[in-house]
matplotlib code that plots the C-alpha trace (Angstrom):
import matplotlib.pyplot as plt

x = [97.7, 94.3, 92.1, 89.5, 92.0, 93.1, 89.5, 88.7, 91.8, 91.1, 87.4, 88.7, 91.1, 88.3, 86.0, 88.7, 89.3, 85.5, 85.4, 88.3, 86.7, 83.3, 85.1, 86.8, 83.6, 81.7, 84.7, 84.7, 88.2, 87.2, 85.8, 89.0, 91.2, 89.1, 89.3, 93.1, 93.3, 91.3, 93.5, 96.7, 95.3, 94.5, 98.0, 99.6, 97.5, 98.5, 102.2, 101.9, 100.2, 103.0, 105.6, 103.9, 103.7, 107.4, 108.4, 106.2, 107.9]
y = [82.6, 82.9, 85.7, 83.1, 81.3, 84.6, 85.5, 82.2, 82.2, 85.7, 84.8, 81.8, 84.1, 86.6, 83.8, 82.6, 86.1, 86.4, 83.0, 84.0, 87.3, 85.6, 83.0, 85.7, 87.6, 84.4, 82.9, 79.9, 78.6, 76.0, 78.8, 80.8, 77.8, 77.0, 80.6, 80.6, 77.3, 78.7, 81.8, 79.6, 77.3, 80.3, 81.7, 78.4, 78.2, 81.7, 80.9, 77.8, 79.7, 82.4, 79.7, 78.2, 81.6, 82.3, 79.0, 79.3, 82.6]
z = [86.7, 85.2, 86.4, 87.4, 89.6, 91.2, 91.9, 93.3, 95.6, 96.8, 97.6, 99.6, 101.5, 102.2, 103.4, 105.7, 107.1, 107.7, 109.4, 111.6, 112.6, 113.3, 115.3, 117.4, 118.0, 119.1, 121.0, 118.7, 118.4, 115.8, 113.5, 114.0, 113.1, 110.0, 108.9, 109.3, 107.4, 104.5, 104.4, 104.3, 101.6, 99.4, 99.9, 99.1, 95.9, 94.9, 95.5, 93.4, 90.6, 90.8, 90.5, 87.4, 85.9, 86.5, 85.0, 81.9, 80.9]

ax = plt.figure().add_subplot(projection="3d")
ax.plot(x, y, z, "-o")
ax.set_aspect("equal")
plt.show()
């Protein structure tokens, strides 16, 4: 995994966590769901990159 991809995925995960927290604080279920979705997408991307790294070795 390139460092740029890892940084981008981490940023997306942090953004998702922030959205989730803001949603909980403001009682906005849609924002909570969007935050969780961003976190899940970032984790899937990281897993895909890890698999590519493993297969390329």
